[in-house]
N, C-alpha and C positions, 0 to 999 in steps of 0.2 A: 504492501499499498503504499502511495504517495503523498504527501501534503502538500497542496498548495505553496510554491513556494513564496518565501517573504519579503522580496528585493523591495516591495509596491508598498510594505509597511515602514522601509528605510528611506523613501521617498517623502512619507508626511513627517518625520521624526522632526528636520530642521524645519520647514516648513511652518508647521504650526507655532513653533515656537519663536520661528522670526516673527509670524503675526500676533503673536503676544507681547512682546517685546516693543515692536510698531504702537499699538495700543497704549503700554506704558509711558512713553514718550512723547515728545515735544508735537509728533504728528497727529496727536489727538485734538490739536489746535487747527488744523487745515481743514475748514468747514468741509463737512459731506464725505473727506475720507474716511474721519473713525467710523463712522455710520457703517461703510461700505466694507470695511474691514473686519468690523466686528460679525457684519452678516455673512462674509465669505469664510470666515473661523468659524462659526455654527454652524454651516454646511459641510463644512471639511471635515468637521470632527465626527459629526455624523456617517460621515464616509469611512471614517476612519475607524469606528467601531463596525462599521459591517465588515470591512478588510481585516480586521481581527477575527472575525467566525470564520468567515472562507478561509482564510489563512490555515486552518484546523481540520478543513477538510479532506478525507480521503478521498480519491478518484476526482477531485473535481471535472464537474464535465467542461464544455467548450464553452457555454455561456458565461460560468463565472470566470473564466479563463480571460473572455473577452471584455466583461466589465470590470475587472481586475487591471486590467492591461489600458482603458480608458483613464480609470481612479489615477491609477500610476503618472500618467502622459499630463492629465490633469495639475495632479499635484507639482510635478517638475515645472509646466509652465508657470503655475502663480507663484511658484517662487523667485523662479527668474524676472516675472515682472513686477516684482517687489525691491528685489532687489536693483535692478533697472533704475525702478525711480524713486529711492533712496540716494543711488549714484549722482540722478541728476539734479538731486536738492541741493547738491554741494560739493566738494571736492574730495569728497572718501573719507572726512570726520574726523581728519588727524590732529585736528586742534583746540579742537573745543567740544568735540561730542555732540549725542543728540541735541542737545539744545543750544547749542549753540548753530547747528547743522540748520536748524528747525526756524528758525531766528533768521537767519539769512533767507532761508527757502520763502519765505509768508512774502516779502519783498518780490523775491523771483518769480514766483509764481504767476502774479497779476500781469505780468510782460510776456513770459516766457510761451504762455498756455502748457505748460507741463501737468496743472492740472487737468484740464481738457483732455491731455494724453493717457491719462492714468484712468480717468473717468471710465473713456472711452473703450480699454483693456479692461477694466473690471466690469462693465456691462456685457464685453466676449466672455470674460470668465464665469460671469454667472447665468449667459446661457448655454455654455458647453455644461455646466453643473446640473442646469435643467435635464438638457436632453441626455445626462450619463441617469439622473434621477427616474426620468420616463422609464429609460433604459432596464431600468433595476424592475420595473413593476413590470414591463411589458415580459420579461422574463422570469417574473417570479421569483425573484430570487428568495423573497422573504421567505418561503413557502419549504425553503430546503430546512428538514426535519433535523440533523444531526451527522455527527462525523463519522457514525459508527458503521460501516459494512458489513451489509446484510448477508452478502457473502463469503461461505468458511475461505478462511486463510491457512495455506501451509506454513507450518512452521521450517524457517530455514534453518533451523539448525537440527534438525532430524536427520540427515546423513550423517553428522558430525556424532550423534547417540549410536549408529549403528555402523561406523567403518570398521573394516577390517582392518584388522590387527596389522597384515601382511602387506596393507598399502599403505599403510603411515611411514612416514619420513620424520627424522629429526626427533623425533620425541622420545628416544628410548632416555635419553640422559635424565633429562629434567624428569621424565615420569618415574623413573628409578628412582630418583636424590627426594622427592618428593614424598615417594610411596615408603619412601625408609623413615621420612622425617614423621612420616602420618603414624607409623606403627613403635615409633621412639616413646620410651620411658612408659610402656605398658601400663606398669605397674603403680604409676601412679594414678590419682582418682581424678583429675581437673579434666575436664574437654577445650580441645585444642582448635581453633578454627584456621584454615586454610584459606588464603581471597587471592585468585588468581584473575589479574586485570589485565587489559589491553586493548586495544585497537579492534572493531570489528574483522572478522576472516582471519587474525591471527591464531583460531584454534584453539581457545579458550575452554569449550564444551567439550572438544574432543580430549584434550589433555586432561580434563577432569574427569571425563570417563574412563580413560585408560589407569589414572592413578585408581578410581575407583575399582574396578574390575581386577585390579593386581590383589589390591588388599581387605576385598569385601568379605574374605573368609573370616578374618581377625574378629568381627563383629557378630553380634546376635543377630542383627536386622540393618536392612539399609534401605533407600530408596532415593528417588531422583524427582527433583520436581521443576519447575520450570517457571519461575516471576512473570516476567516480561514485562512491556513498557507500562500496560493498564493491568496491574494486579489484582485479580478478584481472590483475597486471602480465602474464603470460604472454598470455592474450588482446589486453590493449591492445598489447604490441609486435608479434604476429602481425598485428595488424589495419591498423599503422603498416606493416610490410613489404609487405604484402598491397597497401594501396596505394602503393607507393612500387616496387615489383617493374615494374611495368611503364611508370614514368618512366623507369628507371634502365638497365632492361636490356632489348636489345631483342627486339620479338615473335618467338617461335620455342621451339622444343624446349629451350633455357634455360629460359626463362622459364615454362614449361609444368611443366617436370620441378621445378622449384627451389618453384614451389606445392603440387606434391604431397606435397614431403619435407617443407615445412614443419610439416605437421600431426601428425606423430611429435618435429618439435623440444623441448627441455625450455626452462625457462625460460632457463636459460645459454646454452645455443647460441642462443637467440631474440636473447637481446642482443646476443651479438655478430654475428651476423649484421647486424642491422638497424644497428649501427656500424660494419659495414664498409660497407653499402650506403652510410652517408652520408660517409665520411672523408674525401673530397675532392668535397662535392657542397654546393654553396648551396642550404640547405634552410630551409621557413618549414612550422612545426608547430604547432597548435591543440590544446594540452592541453585540454579543456574539462573544467567541474566540477571541480575538485578542493577536496578534503572535507579535507584535513589534511597535515600538513607531513611525514608520515613517508610518506603516497600519492605527495609530490614527491619524495622522496627517491630512493624504488623505483624511479620512471622514468626521473628529467633523467636518469641516468647513461647511458642506452639514447641520446641522442641528443650525440653528441659536439661538444666543442667544438674544429672543426675549422681555425678562421683565415681560413672563406671568407663573412665577412659573412652570417652564418646569422641566422635570427630564430625565436624561441617566443611564440606567444602564450598564456599561461592564465588563466583564467576559475575565479574561486572566489567564495562567498560569507561568504568568513572572512577578514578585515585581516591578523591573523596567517599564514595563508596567504600572501597578497600581497606582505607585505612580506620571508618567505622565498622566493620565487619568485625576486625582482627583490635580490640581495646586490650589486652591481655600481654604481659611482656612475653610469654609462650604462644602467642598467634603469629602466623608466617603471613605476609603478603609476598606473593610472586609476582614476577613483572614479565609479560610474556613478549620476546622479540622477534622479529622476522626473520626467518630461514636463512644460514650463511648461501653463500653460491654455490657449493658442491651439493648440501641439503635441496636446493630449488631444482637443480640441474637431476639430480635423482627423483625426486617427486616428479620434475616435469616429463621428462623420458620414460620413466616406467608407468605413466600411465595412457602416455601415447603408443610406443614401442612396447609393452610388458615388461621391458628389460633398462636399464640405465643403458646398457652400454651398445646400443642398437640403432644410436642415432646417424644417418646419414651423414658425412663428410659435408655436403653441400648445403647442407640445412643447419648447420652447429651455429653460422653467425647470427644466420635471422633468428635464429632460438635462443642466443645469447641477447640480443636484442629486445625479442619479447618478455623474457623473463627480466631483463634488468625495468621494463612498465611495470611487472607484477611488484616488483621493492621486495622481495621476500613473504610476499600475503600468502598462506597457503588456500585459501579460499580463490585466490584472482588465479592461480597458477594450477590448481581443479580445473576452475571451471572454462578458464582458456586451451586446456589442454583435452577438456572434452571436446571441445569445437575444433578444432586443428586432430582427434581422432579421426573425424567424417570428413574429413577433406582428404585430396592425394596429397601425396608427400611429394610435392613439388614447390620448388623455392619459390615461384611466380606467386602461386596462393598462399604461401606463408607469408609474402610480403604481406599480400593486402590484408592479411588478417592483424598484419603487426599495425599496419597504416589506419585501420578503420576501429579500433579496439575502443577506441571513443564511442564513437556511432551503435558499435555492435552491442555497446552496456546496455541499449534500450532497445535494441532491435531483435537480438538473439536468444532466443529459449534455451539455449547452454548456460548462456550468463545471468538469465534471471535472477538465478538463487544469491548472487554476489549484488547484483544491483539490489535486491531487498535486504539484503547484510547491510548493505553500505546508507538506503535511505531510513533504517531504523534509525541509525545515529544522529544521524541527520535532521529526522522529524522530531525528536524527541529534544531538540533544542528552542529555547526560546527564539520569540520573533526577531529579540536585538542581536544575538548571538548569529542567530541565520544571516542576516545581512552583513555581519561581520566578516562569517565564513566563505560569504560568496564573493566579497571584496577580494578574498587571495587568488581568486582566478585572474587578478589582473597580473600576477608574475608567471613566469615561464616554468614549464617541468624542472623539478630537481634545485629550483633556486632556493637560497640560503634568505630567508624574509628577515630581517635586523627587527628586535622588538620595535625601538623607539622609532624608527621608519615608519613603521605598520603602523604603532596606536597612533601620533603623529598627523598621519596620514586619514585614519578612522576621523577624528577628530575634524579634519580641516572639511571630511567630505559632509559633516554635520549628523553625524550618526552616534556621537555621544554629547548626552546632556548631565549638566552637575543631579547629583541625587546623594541625600541624606548627609549633606554634611561634607561630601568627597567631592574632588574637585575633577572637571573632565578628564584630567590625567591618570587621576588613580580611577576613576571608573573604567578607561579605557584598557587599562592594564591589568584591571580586576576582568575583562570581558577576555584578554588573550590568554590569561593563566587557566580560565575556564574554559576555552577550548580545549587547551593541553589536558586538562583534568578529567574533561568528556573524551578523551583519546584523540580529538579531530585532529591534532596536527601532531609533529615529531617534535618534543622539545630539542633544541643543540645548544651547548655549554652550558649545564647549568653550575651556576657558582652555590658556596658552599653553604649562601644565606637563602637559596631556595630561587635566585632570581635565574630568570632563563636568558640569555643572550639573545637568541633567534631562534626560530623554527621552520618545517617543512610541511609539506604537503604529501602525502600519500599519492601517487601518479592515479590510480585509481579513484581514489574520493576527488583529487584536480578534474580526471573526467565528469564525476557528478555533479559538481558545482560548476564547472562550466556550461555544461547541459544545462542547468536549471539556470543558470543566468542567460543566458540567450534567449530562454522560454520567458522570462522576463524583462528582457531589452533591459537588465544591469549591466553589462559591461559587453564591448564589442571587442573582439580579440582578434587580431591579425596575425597569423601567424607563419606565413609560407605556402603552407597547402592548402590552407582556405584561408578566407574572410569570415571570422562566424559573425556576419551579420543576416541571420537568417528570417527578422521580422523587419521587412522592407519598408512596413506601415509608418512604424517609428521611426525618431530622430535617432540619431549616437547620442548617449549622455553620458558613457564612459569610456574611454578608448586607451586601448593596452595592444602599441605595436612590439610582436615578438619576433617577428621576420618580414622582411617586405622587400618587394623588388619593385622596379619601373612602373609595369601593369596594375598588379594591385596598388600602387600609389597611385599611378591616372585612377582607379575606380575610385581610391578615396578621396580625392579630390574635387569629384562631381558630386559628393553625397554634402548635405547642410552639416558643417561643423560647429556652428556658433551656437548648440546649444549643448557642446559638451563640459561637461562638469570635472573631469579627471584625464591628462593625457600622461599617459606612460611610456617610455622608449627604454626598454630593459638590456638586449644586447648593442655593442656596439655595432655600428655599420648600417642600422636603419635610417637615422637621422638624415641623410643625404636626401632620401627621398621621400621627405614626409612634406608635408603642404605646410608655408609658414604658419608665424602666429598672429598674422591677421586674422586667419579663418575662423579662430578660437577665441570668444568674443565674452566665454562664461565661467571659464576654467575658475576652477577651486584650489584645486591640485595638477602641479607640473612638474613630473619627475624625467630626467634626460639622462642616459648615461651615450657614451661616445667615445671615440678613441681620435681623437682629431676633428670629428665633423662639427661640434659645436660651434668652430672659431666661422664657419662657412654657412651655418645655417642663419638664416632671416628671423632673428629677435628684435627688429627694429619697432615694432609693434610692444612690446614688451609692458610700457609703460601704459598701454590701455587695459591691461588684465585686471581690474579693479576689484574685483573678487578674490584672487586669489589668495589664500590663506598659507599654502606649500610651494615651497620652490625647491628643486634640488637638482644641481648639476655634478655630474659626475664622468671626468672629462680631463684625463693627466696633461692635455696640451689647452686646455680651455684657460688663459692666461688677464682677460678681462671682464669683469661683470656689464652685464647691458647696463648702461645708463637708465634706461627705463624702469630699472628695479626701484631706483629712489622713490618712482611714484605710488609702490604696492602698500598703500596706508592700513591693507586689513592684513598684512603679510606678518604670521605666527613664527613659521619655521623656514631659515635660509641655511641650508644645508651644500656647502662647498668642501667639503671635507675630501674627493676626489678631483679635484680642479686643483691646479696649481696658478692661485690666484693672490698675487703678494700685494695687491691695495685694493679696497673697497673703497667706492665712491665716497665723495663728503656727505650727502644728501641721506646715506643710509642712518643716520643717527636720527632721520626725521620718523623714521617705524617705528615708532612707541610702543605698539601693539606684540613687536615683535617679542617673542617669549626663546627661540632656540638659535643661536647666533653660531656657525660651527663653520671656522676657518679651513684653508688647506691643510692634508695630512702629513705634505712635506714641509710644513713650519713656517713659512716664510710669509706670513700673512701677516698686516699690519694692525693695531687695533685703531681704529676711528677716533679723533677728539672727536669729544662730544658723545660717547659712550656713555657717559654716566646720567645723562639724559632717560636711557633707554631702561626704564625702574624695572618692567615685565620681565626683563630678560630673567630665565630659567638655569640657562647653559650657555656658558660661551669657551669654546674649545676649540683648538688648533692654530692660536695665534701666538707671534712670538714678540716677548717681551723687550727682548734686547734691539729688535729694529723697530720698533713703535715708540712715539713720541711720549716722553715721560710725563707729561700731562694725562695722556690716553689711559697709561698704566698707573696711576695716581686715581682717577677716575672711577676704575674698577670698583673702590669703597663705596659708591654711591650705589650702587647694586644689589639694594636690601631686599630682594625675591633670589636672588643667587643661590640656584641648588646647587651647580655642577662647576667648577674652573679648572682648566684645563691648556697651559701654557707652555711653551719651550721659552729658556733661557739659555741661550746660545751663542758665543765668543769663546774665541782661542784665547791663550792664558798672556798673549803679550796684549790684547785689548781691554782684558778684565777691569781695569782702573777707569776707562772709557764709557761702563756702564755700571758702574756701582751706584749711580744713582736711581738707575732704574730698578738694582736690587733695595733699596732702602724705600721705594715707593712701592714696591709691590708688596716688602712687608707690611707698612703702612695700612695698602688697602685688604691685608689678609686680617689684621689686626681688628679695622671696621668690622670687617663682614664677620667678626666673632661675636658681633651680639644678633648677627641675622639668621639665616636659613641654612648656610653654607653645611653641605652633606659630604663633599668629595672632592679634591685636591688632589693633582696631578702635575707635578713640575720637572720638566726634563731638561738636562743641561749641561754641558762639559767642561764648567769650571766653581770655584768654589764661592762666588759672591753671594746669591739668591741665598745659599742653604748655610752658610757660614752666622750670618743676621738671623737665620728661623729662630737659634735660642730664645730668642726677645719676643717669639710669639703670645701675644697674650693681648685680650682673651680668648683662650683656645674656642671656638665655637662651638656650643654645646650639643650641636645638631651634628658635629662630622663623624662621619660613619667610615671613610677611606682618606687615606694619605699615602701616596706612591711617589716616588723619585727614583727617577733615574739618568744616573750623573757620575762621573769617574769619582768626584766629592764624597769622603766620608766623612761623619761628625766624630770628632775624637771620643765624644762621650753622647750617650744617651741624652735627646734634648730633655731640658726639663719638663715642658708640657706633653712628655708621653709619661701619665701617671695614674695612677691606678682610680684615681678622682674621677678617671673619664669612662663613664660609664657606657657610650655609646660606638667607639671605635672598634669598627670589624674586621676592616681588612688594612694591614701596617706592611709598606716595602720604603726600607731604609738603610742604608749603609752606614756602617759602624767600622773604625778603623780598626778595633778590636774589639771582641764580642767577650764580655765576661758573667762569671756566673751572677754576679750583681745584677747585670743587665737582664740578664734573664729570669729572676726573681721578681724585677721591678713589670718587665713585659707580662710574665706569667699572670699579674695579679691585675690582669687588663680584664673586666668581668664579660665583655660581648665579644674577645677577639676570637676570630674565627680563621681566618687568613694572614700568617707571616711570614712575610721574603725578606731574608737576612744577608746582608755583602757584607765581606771584610775584604781588605787586602794584607791583611796582618798573618804570619804563623804562629800559630798557638803551640806551645811545647806541651803544654799538659792537657788531658782531654777534660772537655767540658760538662759536669752531673747533670742532667734533667733530673730536679726532681719531681715526688709527686705532687708536691702540691700546691702547682701552677697548672695555668694553659686548661683549666677545666673544660672549656668550649671549644678548644681550637681545632679545625679541623684539615687543616694544612699548614705544613712547615715546609719549607724551601731553603735550603744555604745554597747560596749561591757566590763562591769565592773570586775575585778576578785580581789581577795584578799582583800573580804570586800568591794568596792569603790563603789560609787554610785554619780548619779547627777541624778538632776529631770531640764527636757527643759520645755521652754514654748514658744511654734511656735505664733509670731505674723502673724498678717494681712500682706500679701504679703511677705512673708519669703519662701526661697526653691522654688523657682514658678515652678522649672521642676521636682520635689523631684517625684519619682515612687517608693522608696520602701525605708522603714523604719524598723528600728530593735531595740528597746527599751530593757530594763530590766526593771521594774519598783518596787521600793522599796515601798510594801503599807504604812509598818509603817514610814517611811519620808515623804512620798507623803502624807499622810493624812491630814496636816495641810494647806494645797492646795486645797482641795477639788477634788482630781485625776482627775485634767484635763491640759490638754496639749497644745490645741488648733493645735489639728488635722483638723477641720475643714477649718483649711485656706489652709492647701497645695492641692491645687486644679486638681493637677496632680497624685496625689498618688493612685498607685494600689493595692498595698499591705503593710500590715502593722503588725509587727510578735512583740507579748509584750510577755516577760516572767516574769510573776508574781511571785517577789519575796516576801515569805510570813513570813518570819521569824519576830517576834516582833511584828504582829499582830494578829488578831481575826479573827474567820471565817466570822463572820458579816463584817468586815472591807474588807476581800478580798473580798466577794459576791459584797458590794457597789463597791470597784474599777472596778471588772469586768465589774459591768453592766453601772457603770461610760464612762469605756471603747468603751464599746459598741455603747451608745449615741451619744459618739462624733462620732465615724465612720458614723452613719446614720445621723448623720449631713452633712458630705462630699457630697459635690455634685456629686462628680467624683465616690463614694460607693465603697471603696476598699475594697479588699478583708482581712478582718479579721481573724488571727492565733494566739489564745491566747493558754497560755500553762502555765505552774508552778500550785503547788499544791494548791487544794483549799478543806480541809475539811469541815467535816459535810455533803456533798451532793459532788452527782456525774453531777449537772446539768449543769454546762459548760461541762463535756466530752459531756454529751449527746446533747448538742449544736453543739457544734464542730461537732460530729457524722451527726446531723441534717443537719449541712452546708456542710459536705461532700458529703452527700448523693443527695443535691442541684446541688452541684458543677458537681457530676455524670450525673443526671440527663440532667443537660444544655449541 
């Protein structure tokens, strides 16, 4: 079943908010306009309510879809109308807000006839609203009863329950490990819960069923129940009772009578009977497909904690639900991962040819490309292999399947099960998350989507509103993490505080959301193979260029692009065929990637993009910013990280709505003089302090809302004295910001000036969470502002000329510290003990010596109780007197241990002995951490071979 796509709702969010804001401001003083806006808002709010109802329908008919499309286009056009109206009233509102804007407008309207223009447009909109309302009546849409389908639905997970063991691939290892865990501690009375979590189609139900099959003989009774998206708790409990009766009650009249009576039981009676059946039994129950905490709470109480060493296996797609199912320390969460390349091939070829070794050579290349698209998703591999099994084993036929996987997802019976599985997850999302998810079809296949870039674009598009005291940024980030929590996107770069740097979309899910975006005219994708613009009756609202040639560009240029709200060019090489910006009048988002083409692209009309809120250029050859940028008074994000721009136009400081200002990654962008007036700035990154004016550096201290400061201080030693004033002003600004909202400071530099002054940094911002320095300079001692009283510091990267036990004691008392990166340039003669009293929260410890520096640590029992990642440089010659011993066995939560062997001054035999000793220590650690051993070990390739064997084993597992 497919619910109607909700992109239409995404069109209404910004519109209704905008109309409300207009009514609340000076617009109300314009005679007649307020009345018309109020009337429009009332009609559109009513339509919005109808849309919410229709988006919940399963299998909506064509009339519903047509009406929703008309409403969506009406919403877009209404917003464009009022955006243009506000823009005509003034110069963008950059110097006086709405109040001043409309005072000026009141005089201007009498002579310019703008009021007549807006009145005519409102009349047109009212006529369209009447037509849409009449059509709704004509279609009798109000007579739609409910979203519950009347025909039988086949559970798409049934095949997983009855899969033949011989056909399963890549499941043996996790099955055996989980089965072993399930029957451990059989003599203990407590009940344990195993929660299996992961994306739809990864094989959660299959794995749960295989574990269940393997161990059910250890229990008195067992049952398998499915919860699904719309749980009927009474039916679920009765299903469990029906399975259990024959196991706990002897066959005969009692059993038959009980089965007959249970049909009349209410929910209370059913729960009581199930608890009675299980109260003295050691049971194992699979509770499959749990979609919410509410559903879990509703049924878990039916399965008693009877002190008989019972077990429950729950499967879910949602991480929050998985955590809630496992509240006790003895419970376990198992996260499903995609199949490895090796297992993907085995499953694919076994399903098609009956053996994994029978693929003809001519089909191996296209098979690899198809498997890449499947992304290790077992359901996708099985579905597509079933499709190919019925086709000739000819390369051309397989190439056709590869090219048409996206369209076949909705046409082929063989792929219907996979489509249903993916649609279940999509349909479960609330309307706001559906809109945000559909927006990901903007980005190409396998694209790494940065979190900050994505949430800022959502905000610029108007999808995000403030709620319950949260800023738009906080709400948008909440949506991002909710998509991860529901397994809709794959997180990339998870920090130790739980923040996620970026995400990817599985190829199969991307095909689904592209298809739904096309259906709703939400995003038009031009990808080279095809122009995804099937609804020719609708205007293009969002345009993503992923691959375009001259022919497609000519076709695109003929279309009306004046209503495009966002323009994204993802891979370099496409911009040269793109129509000039003069064709795009209503852009909110402009995001361009190039490789030298942006210098030639026609951006002369940039200043006319009055509605633009997000602007990103990623082209290392772009050296100048278009002058029209200074006219973009609604701009909130200006991202030049991937460009090579040294100087911004002076007028950039007039953009007082700007919140995120990012200079060049190459570190040569100057701070603009007057930046202190841009008090809405929350992030300033990629700017060079020494190349900037001292005045501009001093003005940084005026940015009262600044959260992130990432700057470079680069000069050679001979010029250090020329830039001392810059360092003093940087310190002055940091001290001023101490009383504001500064959370992260990143300073990169090549000399001592800014850092030697930092010991005087006071007051330290109470909000500071991260301090990172990247420089050759080392503090002679730990700065005084790093003290246990600073309760918020979570990430610290610092260089010390010498690391002492006292330094570790002070750092260990920082109560929130999660990640510590220490660098030193002095050789320590004695080992430094790491005691058990400090670093109670630390999860990452990295030691990076430079310029010949070295230190050897000894981790005592109880030290670093939560450490998960450890990186050390191991100086063999220096460590030899201590017997190559760290105390790694004492780090009970360690998952990853990376060691770089530094072999200068050591013999090959000593290096080999060091490597062996390290491996022995790791093997003694009860958590069995992953060891990565690097460094040159002469005389043999033994360690390289061992590392390769380890990599092969990891791939196999």
